[in-house]
C-alpha positions in Angstrom: -27.5 -5.0 28.8 -25.9 -1.6 28.2 -26.3 0.6 25.2 -22.6 0.2 24.4 -23.2 -3.5 23.7 -25.5 -2.5 20.8 -23.7 0.7 19.6 -20.1 -0.7 19.3 -21.0 -3.6 17.0 -23.1 -1.3 14.7 -20.3 1.3 14.5 -17.7 -1.5 13.9 -19.9 -2.8 11.0 -20.2 0.6 9.4 -16.5 1.3 9.7 -15.7 -2.1 8.3 -18.0 -1.6 5.3 -16.5 1.8 4.6 -12.9 0.5 4.9 -13.7 -2.5 2.7 -15.3 -0.3 0.0 -12.2 2.0 0.0 -9.8 -0.9 -0.3 -11.9 -2.3 -3.1 -11.8 1.0 -5.0 -8.1 1.3 -4.5 -7.4 -2.2 -5.7 -9.6 -1.7 -8.8 -7.9 1.5 -9.7 -4.5 -0.2 -9.4 -5.6 -3.0 -11.7 -6.9 -0.5 -14.3 -3.6 1.4 -14.2 -1.7 -1.9 -14.8 -4.0 -2.7 -17.7 -3.2 0.6 -19.4 0.5 -0.3 -19.6 0.1 -4.0 -20.2 -1.8 -4.9 -23.3 -1.7 -8.6 -22.6 -3.6 -8.1 -19.3 -6.2 -6.1 -21.2 -6.5 -8.8 -23.8 -6.9 -11.5 -21.1 -9.7 -9.5 -19.4 -11.4 -9.0 -22.8 -11.3 -12.8 -23.5 -12.7 -13.5 -20.0 -15.6 -11.2 -20.9 -16.1 -13.1 -24.2 -14.5 -10.5 -26.6 -11.8 -11.1 -29.1 -9.9 -7.8 -29.8 -7.5 -7.1 -32.7 -4.6 -4.7 -32.4 -6.5 -1.7 -33.5 -9.3 -2.3 -30.9 -6.6 -2.9 -28.3 -5.0 0.4 -29.0 -8.4 2.2 -28.9 -9.2 0.6 -25.6 -5.9 1.6 -24.1 -6.4 5.2 -25.3 -9.9 5.3 -23.8 -8.5 4.0 -20.5 -5.7 6.6 -20.4 -8.0 9.5 -21.2 -10.7 8.2 -18.8 -13.4 8.6 -21.4 -15.7 5.5 -21.6 -18.7 5.3 -24.0 -22.0 5.3 -22.1 -24.9 3.0 -23.2 
């Protein structure tokens, strides 16, 4: 058994994890950009999380998303 039979699968795994993470971050950013311009999508996400938002809260959430400032707990 050569060293390449061990090294190649490990390198492939590492490259796959990095590529998967990068693709996930890219997808998430695109979804957040869509939510900024689509209040219905933001409302839907809030309902899935168990929140009911009125118009004022929706506008505030959109402003926070556009500015990139999120409150920290």
